[in-house]
C-alpha positions in Angstrom: -8.1 -10.1 27.7 -5.2 -9.8 30.2 -2.2 -7.6 29.5 0.5 -9.3 29.7 3.8 -8.2 31.9 7.0 -7.5 30.3 10.0 -5.7 31.3 10.0 -2.2 29.5 13.6 -2.1 27.5 16.1 0.4 27.4 15.7 0.6 23.7 19.2 2.0 21.6 20.4 3.8 24.9 23.9 4.2 26.1 25.1 4.7 29.5 25.8 8.4 30.4 28.7 7.2 32.1 30.9 5.7 29.8 31.1 9.1 28.1 32.0 11.3 31.2 35.1 13.1 31.0 38.1 12.2 32.7 40.2 14.6 35.4 42.5 15.8 32.8 39.7 16.6 30.6 38.5 18.7 32.9 41.9 20.7 33.6 41.0 24.4 32.4 44.8 24.2 31.2 43.8 21.4 29.0 40.5 22.4 27.6 40.0 23.5 24.1 40.2 27.1 23.0 37.1 29.0 22.4 38.1 28.9 18.5 38.5 25.3 18.4 35.3 24.6 19.8 33.4 27.0 17.1 35.6 25.1 14.5 34.3 21.9 15.9 30.7 23.1 15.8 31.2 24.6 12.5 32.2 21.4 10.9 29.0 19.4 12.5 26.5 21.6 11.5 28.3 21.8 8.1 27.8 18.2 7.7 24.2 17.7 9.2 23.4 20.6 6.8 24.9 18.6 3.8 23.2 15.3 4.8 20.3 17.1 5.2 20.1 18.1 1.3 18.2 16.4 -1.1 15.5 16.9 -4.1 12.1 15.6 -2.9 9.3 15.2 -5.3 6.9 18.4 -5.1 3.5 17.9 -4.2 2.8 19.1 -7.9 4.2 15.8 -9.2 3.8 13.5 -6.4 1.2 11.2 -8.4 3.9 11.1 -11.5 7.3 9.8 -9.9 8.1 6.6 -10.8 11.0 4.4 -9.5 13.0 1.9 -11.8 11.7 3.6 -14.8 8.5 0.9 -14.1 5.4 2.0 -13.7 3.9 -0.8 -12.2 7.4 -0.9 -9.9 4.5 0.7 -6.9 1.3 2.1 -6.2 -0.7 4.5 -4.0 -3.5 4.0 -2.6 -5.1 7.4 -4.3 -4.6 5.7 -7.7 -6.9 2.6 -7.6 -7.1 2.2 -11.3 -3.4 1.3 -11.5 -4.2 -1.2 -8.8 -7.3 -2.6 -10.6 -5.1 -3.0 -14.3 -2.4 -4.9 -11.9 -4.9 -7.5 -10.7 -6.6 -8.1 -14.0 -2.9 -8.3 -15.9 -2.6 -11.2 -12.8 -5.5 -13.2 -13.6 -4.5 -13.4 -17.2 -1.1 -14.2 -16.5 -2.4 -16.9 -14.3 -5.0 -18.3 -16.8 -2.3 -18.1 -19.6 0.1 -20.3 -17.0 -3.0 -22.8 -16.6 -3.5 -23.2 -20.3 -7.2 -21.7 -19.8 -9.2 -19.8 -22.5 -11.1 -16.5 -21.2 -14.4 -17.3 -19.5 -13.3 -20.4 -18.0 -13.2 -20.4 -14.3 -10.2 -20.5 -12.1 -8.8 -22.0 -9.4 -10.2 -21.1 -5.9 -6.9 -18.6 -4.7 -5.3 -17.8 -1.3 -4.0 -14.7 0.2 -1.9 -14.0 2.9 -1.3 -10.6 4.9 1.7 -10.6 7.3 1.6 -8.1 10.1 4.0 -5.8 11.7 5.3 -6.7 15.2 9.4 -6.1 15.3 10.7 -9.2 16.9 7.5 -10.6 17.3 7.7 -11.8 13.6 9.3 -15.2 14.7 5.5 -16.3 15.5 4.6 -15.7 11.6 7.5 -17.6 10.8 6.8 -20.4 13.4 3.3 -20.6 12.2 4.2 -20.8 8.5 6.8 -23.4 9.1 4.7 -25.7 11.3 1.8 -25.5 8.7 3.9 -26.7 6.4 4.4 -29.7 9.0 0.8 -30.3 9.3 0.2 -30.1 5.6 -2.7 -28.0 3.6 0.0 -24.8 3.5 -1.5 -23.3 0.2 0.6 -21.6 -2.4 -0.8 -17.9 -1.9 -2.0 -15.7 -4.6 -1.4 -12.9 -3.0 1.6 -12.2 -0.1 1.6 -8.7 1.6 3.8 -7.7 3.7 4.4 -4.8 7.1 7.9 -3.9 8.6 8.8 -7.3 10.3 6.2 -8.9 7.7 7.9 -7.6 5.1 10.9 -9.9 6.1 8.7 -12.7 6.1 7.1 -12.3 3.1 9.2 -13.3 0.5 10.0 -16.6 2.0 6.4 -17.1 2.4 5.8 -16.0 -1.1 8.2 -18.8 -2.3 6.5 -21.7 -0.3 8.2 -24.4 1.6 11.3 -24.4 0.4 12.4 -21.7 2.1 11.4 -22.7 5.4 14.7 -23.3 6.9 16.1 -19.9 5.6 12.5 -18.7 7.2 13.8 -20.5 10.3 16.9 -19.2 10.2 16.2 -15.6 10.3 13.9 -15.8 13.3 15.7 -18.2 15.9 19.4 -17.0 14.9 19.0 -13.5 15.3 19.9 -11.0 17.7 20.5 -7.3 18.0 23.6 -6.7 16.6 22.7 -8.5 13.5 20.0 -6.0 13.2 21.5 -2.6 14.5 24.4 -0.6 15.9 23.9 2.1 18.7 24.9 5.5 17.8 25.9 8.1 20.2 22.7 9.1 21.5 23.1 13.0 22.1 24.6 13.5 18.7 22.1 11.0 17.1 19.2 13.0 18.4 20.3 16.1 17.4 22.3 15.5 14.3 21.6 12.3 12.6 18.6 11.0 11.3 18.5 7.6 13.7 19.3 6.5 16.8 20.9 3.8 15.0 22.5 2.3 12.3 20.9 -0.7 10.1 24.0 -1.7 7.9 23.8 -5.2 9.7 20.1 -5.7 9.0 20.6 -4.6 5.5 23.5 -7.1 5.3 21.4 -9.8 6.9 18.4 -9.4 4.1 21.1 -9.3 1.1 22.6 -12.5 2.3 19.5 -14.2 1.4 18.0 -11.6 -1.3 20.0 -12.6 -4.0 19.6 -13.5 -7.6 18.4 -17.0 -7.4 15.6 -15.5 -4.9 15.0 -13.0 -7.4 14.9 -15.1 -10.6 12.0 -17.1 -8.4 9.9 -14.5 -7.5 9.9 -12.8 -11.0 9.1 -16.6 -12.4 6.0 -16.7 -9.8 4.9 -13.2 -11.1 4.8 -14.5 -14.4 2.3 -16.9 -13.0 0.1 -14.5 -11.9 1.2 -14.8 -8.1 1.7 -11.1 -6.4 3.7 -10.0 -3.4 3.2 -6.3 -2.1 5.4 -4.7 0.3 4.7 -1.7 2.3 6.7 1.1 3.1 5.5 5.0 4.1 6.7 7.9 1.8 7.5 10.5 5.0 7.4 13.4 2.4 4.1 12.8 1.0 2.7 10.9 4.2 1.1 8.1 2.5 1.3 4.5 2.2 3.5 2.8 -0.5 2.7 -0.7 -2.1 5.9 -1.8 -3.9 5.0 -4.4 -6.6 8.1 -7.0 -5.6 7.2 -9.6 -8.3 6.8 -6.5 -11.0 10.7 -5.5 -10.2 12.0 -8.6 -9.9 10.9 -9.5 -13.5 12.0 -6.5 -15.0 15.5 -7.4 -15.8 16.5 -4.1 -14.1 20.4 -3.9 -13.1 19.4 -2.3 -9.7 16.2 -4.6 -9.0 17.7 -6.9 -6.4 19.4 -3.9 -4.4 16.4 -2.0 -4.8 14.1 -4.7 -3.6 16.8 -5.0 -0.5 16.3 -1.4 0.7 12.7 -2.0 0.1 12.5 -4.9 3.0 14.6 -2.5 4.7 12.4 0.4 4.6 9.7 -1.7 5.5 11.1 -2.0 8.5 12.6 1.3 9.3 11.0 2.4 12.5 11.0 6.2 12.4 13.7 7.9 14.5 15.0 4.6 15.7 16.1 3.2 12.3 17.1 5.8 9.4 14.7 6.4 6.3 15.9 4.9 3.2 16.2 6.9 0.0 14.7 6.2 -3.4 15.6 7.7 -6.5 12.9 8.6 -8.7 11.9 10.7 -11.9 8.9 12.9 -12.5 8.0 14.2 -15.8 11.6 13.9 -16.8 13.4 15.3 -13.4 14.9 13.5 -11.1 14.1 13.4 -6.9 14.4 11.6 -3.8 11.8 10.2 -2.0 12.4 9.3 2.0 10.6 6.3 3.2 10.3 4.5 6.8 8.3 2.1 8.2 5.3 0.7 6.4 3.5 0.2 9.9 3.7 4.1 10.5 0.5 4.4 8.1 -0.9 0.5 9.1 0.4 -2.8 10.7 -1.3 -5.0 7.6 -3.4 -4.9 4.3 -4.8 -7.0 2.2 -7.3 -6.0 0.0 -7.1 -2.2 -0.7 -10.5 -0.9 -0.1 -10.2 0.9 -3.4 -10.1 -2.5 -5.2 -13.5 -4.2 -6.2 -12.1 -8.2 -7.0 -15.3 -8.7 -9.4 -15.0 -5.8 -11.5 -10.9 -6.8 -12.0 -12.3 -10.1 -12.9 -15.2 -9.3 -15.2 -12.7 -6.7 -17.1 -10.1 -9.7 -17.2 -12.6 -12.1 -18.9 -11.8 -14.3 -16.1 -13.3 -15.3 -12.5 -12.8 -18.0 -9.6 -15.7 -19.1 -7.1 -13.9 -18.2 -3.8 -11.2 -16.7 -2.0 -9.7 -17.8 1.5 -7.7 -14.9 3.1 -5.1 -15.6 5.8 -3.7 -12.7 8.3 -1.0 -13.3 10.5 -0.7 -10.8 13.5 2.6 -10.6 14.9 1.3 -9.1 18.3 -1.1 -9.6 21.2 -4.5 -8.3 20.8 -4.1 -6.3 24.1 -0.9 -3.7 25.3 1.9 -5.2 27.4 1.9 -4.4 30.7 4.8 -2.6 32.3 5.7 0.0 35.3 6.7 2.9 33.5 9.3 5.1 34.6 8.0 8.6 35.1 10.7 10.1 32.8 10.3 11.8 29.1 11.1 8.7 26.9 9.5 6.0 28.8 6.4 7.8 28.9 6.6 8.6 25.2 8.0 5.5 24.4 4.9 3.3 25.9 2.1 5.8 24.7 3.6 5.1 20.9 3.8 1.6 21.6 -0.2 1.4 23.1 -0.9 3.5 19.5 0.9 1.0 17.1 -1.2 -1.6 18.9 -4.6 -0.4 18.4 -3.9 0.8 14.7 -3.0 -2.5 14.5 -6.0 -4.1 15.8 -8.1 -1.6 13.8 -6.5 -2.7 10.8 -7.9 -6.0 11.9 -11.5 -4.8 11.7 -10.6 -2.7 8.3 -9.3 -5.8 6.8 -12.2 -8.0 7.6 -15.0 -5.4 6.3 -12.8 -5.5 3.2 -12.9 -9.4 2.9 -16.3 -9.3 3.3 -17.1 -6.7 0.7 -15.4 -8.8 -1.7 -17.1 -12.3 -0.9 -14.4 -13.7 0.3 -13.5 -16.5 3.6 -11.4 -14.3 6.4 -9.2 -16.2 8.9 -7.1 -15.0 11.2 -4.1 -15.5 13.8 -2.5 -13.4 16.5 -0.4 -14.5 19.7 -2.8 -15.5 22.4 -2.4 -15.0 26.3 -1.2 -18.8 26.5 2.2 -17.3 25.3 3.8 -16.4 28.8 8.0 -16.2 27.6 9.2 -12.7 29.2 10.4 -10.2 26.7 12.8 -8.8 28.5 14.5 -6.8 25.5 14.3 -5.9 21.8 15.3 -8.6 19.6 15.9 -11.3 22.5 17.2 -14.5 20.9 15.8 -16.5 23.7 12.3 -14.8 23.7 12.3 -15.3 20.0 13.0 -18.7 19.9 10.5 -19.3 22.5 7.7 -17.8 20.2 8.8 -19.4 17.1 8.1 -22.5 19.1 5.0 -21.6 20.4 3.5 -20.8 17.0 4.8 -23.5 15.0 3.8 -26.3 17.7 0.3 -24.6 17.5 0.6 -24.9 13.5 1.6 -28.5 13.3 -1.6 -29.6 15.4 -3.5 -27.3 13.2 -4.0 -24.0 13.8 -7.0 -22.8 15.2 -8.1 -19.9 13.0 -10.3 -17.2 14.2 -13.1 -16.0 11.4 -13.5 -12.9 12.6 -11.6 -10.1 15.0 -12.1 -9.6 18.5 -15.8 -8.2 19.0 -16.6 -9.0 15.6 -19.5 -11.7 14.8 -18.3 -13.6 11.7 -21.2 -12.9 8.9 -22.6 -16.0 7.4 
């Protein structure tokens, strides 16, 4: 597949010209004294030191840290037993909701994985809404999301009634609704990111209200799961947040915490600020620093540590078939660009290439996990037949074109792939 040409966006940078000193400022008689300069530097460094101070979870207590006082609020991949128990309990709740007795077969289930991809999340949004128009869109038993996929996931979880909200988020957004630029030199040296994501948190909070919380809690009670991935930066591990359990907990901070989980999952390290979460471990209070779930992986579905069949046996319920769908909000190949011979453009392009191929590796991993579980694999991604130019991040014109592209394909019946590129579908 040929690379797609695109312009290299000047991400989160300010022009140095607008910050040039005036002639009066260059006049030696008007320059601040050395004492005033030292005082200013001291104040900035003091503020920086205070900002950086927090009580992080020590390695010895990492596995015991709990958020919101809920043991099942989130899971670490190093704790497969906890994930398995949650899956078993979900099967029991589903059977109870359906009025089934122990040992009765459960209906076939569908799982959905929504990947990262920044503004290319418009692809997944358009595909889901187009799927509704075509008919046959499942009510997914499990929905997972990473980064932009995390922002899509609650709407996908609650179904077609939220298609209008999903469309609005991905077709009417622009950079001003996502971030505010900071002064680059100071941000790089003294702050935790190059931009402030207060606008994005506000956008998330506008949609994620008490009504949405109650609906997610109700679906959790029926045995459905909504998992969002962030990255614990201190421990360097992925964290799977159990959004349904948090929503159903009745905790007074549940709505606020879920909004910040969604923000954290989309918080690109360095570009966007990390999100801090209060936790407790063995009676002591700490703060964890979380960033974009894509720092670890671009997508996930069935953790390798979870054997679906074992969970079924322990719960006393089983189902015959699982259909797994992965929506990759990206291309399979990196975009072509004429990279400027300078530090930031070179580093930026190299990181973009790494992220793209990590995402491709995630497809291979998920495919093997799905095969191991005896489930059916389906994948969608942005193909070479999409030709719109990507000028800047969160370019509304580009996002609308991508949304329409995916919508039209899905409305006709999306041509799902049944294996990652380079793999032959197992039969």
